MIDOSE-1310 file (N, C-alpha, C; in nm, 2 decimals, decimal comma, always signed):
residues 118
xxxx	+0,83/+0,21/+6,05/+0,72/+0,16/+5,98/+0,78/+0,13/+5,83; +0,73/+0,03/+5,77/+0,78/-0,01/+5,64/+0,66/-0,02/+5,54; +0,68/+0,01/+5,42/+0,57/+0,00/+5,32/+0,61/-0,09/+5,20; +0,53/-0,17/+5,15/+0,56/-0,25/+5,04/+0,48/-0,20/+4,92
xxxx	+0,55/-0,19/+4,81/+0,48/-0,13/+4,69/+0,51/-0,24/+4,57; +0,41/-0,27/+4,50/+0,42/-0,35/+4,39/+0,42/-0,28/+4,26; +0,50/-0,31/+4,18/+0,52/-0,23/+4,04/+0,53/-0,34/+3,93; +0,44/-0,33/+3,84/+0,45/-0,43/+3,73/+0,51/-0,36/+3,61
xxxx	+0,61/-0,43/+3,55/+0,67/-0,37/+3,43/+0,67/-0,48/+3,32; +0,62/-0,44/+3,20/+0,62/-0,53/+3,09/+0,75/-0,51/+3,01; +0,82/-0,63/+2,99/+0,95/-0,62/+2,92/+0,94/-0,67/+2,78; +1,02/-0,62/+2,70/+1,03/-0,65/+2,55/+1,17/-0,71/+2,53
xxxx	+1,17/-0,82/+2,46/+1,30/-0,88/+2,44/+1,36/-0,84/+2,30; +1,49/-0,84/+2,29/+1,56/-0,81/+2,16/+1,68/-0,90/+2,16; +1,74/-0,92/+2,04/+1,87/-0,99/+2,03/+1,97/-0,89/+1,96; +2,09/-0,89/+2,02/+2,20/-0,81/+1,96/+2,23/-0,86/+1,82
xxxx	+2,24/-0,76/+1,73/+2,27/-0,81/+1,59/+2,42/-0,84/+1,58; +2,50/-0,80/+1,67/+2,65/-0,83/+1,66/+2,69/-0,95/+1,74; +2,64/-0,97/+1,87/+2,69/-1,09/+1,95/+2,58/-1,19/+1,97; +2,45/-1,16/+1,93/+2,35/-1,25/+1,95/+2,29/-1,27/+2,08
xxxx	+2,33/-1,20/+2,19/+2,28/-1,21/+2,32/+2,13/-1,16/+2,33; +2,05/-1,23/+2,39/+1,91/-1,18/+2,41/+1,90/-1,11/+2,54; +1,83/-0,99/+2,53/+1,82/-0,91/+2,65/+1,68/-0,84/+2,65; +1,64/-0,79/+2,76/+1,51/-0,74/+2,78/+1,52/-0,59/+2,84
xxxx	+1,42/-0,51/+2,80/+1,41/-0,38/+2,85/+1,26/-0,34/+2,85; +1,22/-0,23/+2,92/+1,09/-0,20/+2,93/+1,01/-0,18/+2,79; +0,89/-0,23/+2,78/+0,82/-0,22/+2,66/+0,80/-0,07/+2,62; +0,79/+0,02/+2,72/+0,76/+0,16/+2,68/+0,88/+0,22/+2,62
xxxx	+1,01/+0,18/+2,65/+1,13/+0,23/+2,60/+1,14/+0,17/+2,45; +1,11/+0,05/+2,43/+1,11/-0,02/+2,31/+1,02/+0,06/+2,21; +0,90/+0,09/+2,25/+0,80/+0,16/+2,17/+0,86/+0,31/+2,13; +0,91/+0,37/+2,23/+0,97/+0,51/+2,20/+1,09/+0,50/+2,10
xxxx	+1,17/+0,39/+2,11/+1,28/+0,38/+2,02/+1,23/+0,34/+1,88; +1,13/+0,26/+1,87/+1,08/+0,23/+1,74/+1,01/+0,35/+1,67; +0,94/+0,43/+1,75/+0,87/+0,55/+1,70/+0,97/+0,66/+1,66; +1,07/+0,68/+1,74/+1,15/+0,80/+1,73/+1,29/+0,77/+1,69
xxxx	+1,34/+0,65/+1,69/+1,48/+0,62/+1,67/+1,56/+0,63/+1,79; +1,68/+0,63/+1,78/+1,77/+0,65/+1,90/+1,86/+0,52/+1,92; +1,96/+0,54/+2,00/+2,06/+0,43/+2,01/+2,03/+0,37/+2,15; +2,05/+0,24/+2,16/+2,05/+0,16/+2,28/+2,16/+0,06/+2,28
xxxx	+2,19/-0,01/+2,38/+2,30/-0,09/+2,39/+2,27/-0,23/+2,45; +2,33/-0,33/+2,40/+2,31/-0,46/+2,45/+2,39/-0,48/+2,58; +2,38/-0,58/+2,66/+2,46/-0,60/+2,78/+2,61/-0,61/+2,76; +2,65/-0,65/+2,64/+2,79/-0,65/+2,60/+2,85/-0,52/+2,56
xxxx	+2,76/-0,41/+2,54/+2,80/-0,28/+2,51/+2,79/-0,25/+2,35; +2,74/-0,34/+2,27/+2,73/-0,31/+2,13/+2,61/-0,21/+2,11; +2,64/-0,10/+2,03/+2,53/-0,01/+2,00/+2,43/-0,07/+1,90; +2,30/-0,04/+1,93/+2,19/-0,08/+1,84/+2,10/+0,03/+1,81
xxxx	+2,03/+0,03/+1,70/+1,93/+0,13/+1,67/+1,84/+0,08/+1,56; +1,73/+0,13/+1,56/+1,62/+0,10/+1,46/+1,65/+0,20/+1,34; +1,67/+0,14/+1,22/+1,71/+0,22/+1,10/+1,59/+0,29/+1,05; +1,47/+0,23/+1,06/+1,35/+0,30/+1,01/+1,25/+0,30/+1,13
xxxx	+1,22/+0,43/+1,15/+1,13/+0,46/+1,27/+0,98/+0,41/+1,24; +0,90/+0,39/+1,33/+0,76/+0,36/+1,30/+0,69/+0,47/+1,23; +0,72/+0,59/+1,26/+0,66/+0,71/+1,20/+0,70/+0,71/+1,05; +0,83/+0,68/+1,02/+0,87/+0,68/+0,89/+0,81/+0,56/+0,81
xxxx	+0,80/+0,45/+0,87/+0,73/+0,34/+0,80/+0,59/+0,37/+0,77; +0,52/+0,43/+0,86/+0,37/+0,46/+0,84/+0,36/+0,57/+0,74; +0,45/+0,67/+0,74/+0,45/+0,78/+0,64/+0,47/+0,72/+0,50; +0,56/+0,63/+0,49/+0,59/+0,56/+0,35/+0,47/+0,48/+0,31
xxxx	+0,40/+0,42/+0,40/+0,28/+0,34/+0,36/+0,17/+0,44/+0,32; +0,16/+0,55/+0,39/+0,05/+0,65/+0,35/+0,08/+0,71/+0,21; +0,21/+0,74/+0,19/+0,25/+0,79/+0,05/+0,22/+0,70/-0,06; +0,25/+0,57/-0,04/+0,22/+0,46/-0,13/+0,07/+0,46/-0,16
xxxx	-0,01/+0,46/-0,05/-0,15/+0,45/-0,07/-0,21/+0,57/-0,15; -0,15/+0,69/-0,12/-0,20/+0,81/-0,19/-0,16/+0,80/-0,34; -0,04/+0,75/-0,37/+0,01/+0,74/-0,50/-0,09/+0,63/-0,58; -0,12/+0,53/-0,51/-0,20/+0,42/-0,57/-0,34/+0,47/-0,59
xxxx	-0,40/+0,55/-0,50/-0,53/+0,61/-0,52/-0,53/+0,71/-0,63; -0,42/+0,79/-0,65/-0,42/+0,88/-0,76/-0,41/+0,81/-0,89; -0,33/+0,71/-0,89/-0,32/+0,63/-1,02/-0,45/+0,56/-1,06; -0,53/+0,51/-0,96/-0,66/+0,45/-0,98/-0,76/+0,55/-1,03
xxxx	-0,76/+0,67/-0,97/-0,85/+0,77/-1,01/-0,82/+0,81/-1,16; -0,69/+0,83/-1,19/-0,65/+0,87/-1,33/-0,69/+0,76/-1,43; -0,67/+0,64/-1,39/-0,70/+0,52/-1,47/-0,86/+0,52/-1,50; -0,93/+0,54/-1,39/-1,07/+0,53/-1,40/-1,13/+0,65/-1,49
xxxx	-1,07/+0,77/-1,48/-1,11/+0,88/-1,57/-1,07/+0,85/-1,71; -0,95/+0,79/-1,74/-0,92/+0,75/-1,87/-1,02/+0,65/-1,93; -1,05/+0,55/-1,85/-1,15/+0,46/-1,90/-1,29/+0,51/-1,93; -1,33/+0,61/-1,85/-1,46/+0,68/-1,87/-1,45/+0,76/-2,00
xxxx	-1,33/+0,83/-2,03/-1,32/+0,90/-2,15/-1,33/+0,81/-2,27; -1,25/+0,70/-2,27/-1,26/+0,60/-2,37/-1,39/+0,54/-2,39; -1,47/+0,51/-2,28/-1,61/+0,46/-2,29/-1,70/+0,56/-2,36; -1,68/+0,68/-2,32/-1,77/+0,78/-2,39/-1,74/+0,80/-2,54
xxxx	-1,60/+0,79/-2,58/-1,56/+0,80/-2,72/-1,62/+0,69/-2,79; -1,61/+0,57/-2,74/-1,66/+0,45/-2,81/-1,81/+0,45/-2,83; -1,88/+0,50/-2,73/-2,02/+0,51/-2,72/-2,06/+0,61/-2,83; -2,00/+0,72/-2,85/-2,02/+0,82/-2,95/-2,00/+0,76/-3,09
xxxx	-1,89/+0,69/-3,11/-1,86/+0,63/-3,24/-1,96/+0,53/-3,27; -2,00/+0,43/-3,18/-2,10/+0,33/-3,21/-2,23/+0,39/-3,24; -2,27/+0,50/-3,17/-2,40/+0,56/-3,19/-2,40/+0,63/-3,33; -2,28/+0,65/-3,39/-2,28/+0,71/-3,52/-2,26/+0,60/-3,63
xxxx	-2,26/+0,47/-3,58/-2,26/+0,36/-3,67/-2,11/+0,31/-3,71; -2,01/+0,35/-3,63/-1,88/+0,31/-3,66/-1,85/+0,18/-3,58; -1,80/+0,08/-3,65/-1,77/-0,05/-3,59/-1,65/-0,03/-3,50; -1,65/-0,08/-3,38/-1,54/-0,05/-3,28/-1,42/-0,15/-3,32
xxxx	-1,45/-0,24/-3,40/-1,34/-0,34/-3,43/-1,26/-0,30/-3,56; -1,34/-0,28/-3,67/-1,28/-0,26/-3,79/-1,29/-0,11/-3,84; -1,35/-0,02/-3,76/-1,35/+0,13/-3,78/-1,42/+0,16/-3,92; -1,51/+0,08/-3,96/-1,59/+0,11/-4,08/-1,73/+0,16/-4,04
xxxx	-1,79/+0,24/-4,12/-1,92/+0,29/-4,08/-2,03/+0,19/-4,15; -2,13/+0,16/-4,08/-2,24/+0,08/-4,12/-2,37/+0,15/-4,09; -2,48/+0,12/-4,18/-2,61/+0,17/-4,15/-2,67/+0,09/-4,05; -2,64/-0,05/-4,05/-2,70/-0,14/-3,95/-2,58/-0,20/-3,88
xxxx	-2,53/-0,13/-3,78/-2,41/-0,18/-3,71/-2,44/-0,31/-3,64; -2,56/-0,32/-3,57/-2,58/-0,43/-3,50/-2,58/-0,56/-3,59; -2,64/-0,56/-3,71/-2,62/-0,67/-3,80/-2,48/-0,70/-3,83; -2,40/-0,60/-3,86/-2,26/-0,62/-3,89/-2,19/-0,69/-3,78
xxxx	-2,21/-0,65/-3,66/-2,14/-0,70/-3,55/-2,19/-0,84/-3,52; -2,31/-0,87/-3,54/-2,36/-1,00/-3,52/-2,31/-1,10/-3,63; -2,29/-1,06/-3,75/-2,23/-1,15/-3,86/-2,08/-1,15/-3,86; -2,01/-1,04/-3,83/-1,87/-1,04/-3,85/-1,78/-1,05/-3,72
xxxx	-1,85/-1,01/-3,62/-1,77/-1,01/-3,49/-1,86/-1,08/-3,38; -1,88/-1,21/-3,40/-1,96/-1,29/-3,31/-1,91/-1,29/-3,17; -1,78/-1,28/-3,15/-1,72/-1,29/-3,02/-1,77/-1,17/-2,93; -1,82/-1,06/-2,98/-1,87/-0,95/-2,91/-2,01/-0,96/-2,87
xx	-2,08/-1,05/-2,94/-2,23/-1,06/-2,90/-2,25/-1,16/-2,78; -2,34/-1,13/-2,69/-2,36/-1,21/-2,57/-2,42/-1,35/-2,60
């Protein structure tokens, strides 16, 4: 008695960086090599490897995103501090442009700093 079994394999292709030959191997092996690193060989026997694993690449992206987020939070806090300082000075009658004190700051800004008025 004989049995027939069908097995489907998805292949991924690669090109040797030394001799240029195109070859294929199972997709699951390619995924594992990209994620964890490791050496594989082309049909001509040249050793190949992925210099940056997928995990390393994603870790680097996450670190960059975290640095960017920290920088944005710090910049936002600095802008809030500056805004509060300017509000305090303006409420005390100090012109934000020429740093002089006026009893009627609105009139001074309207006459001397027209670019600031809407």
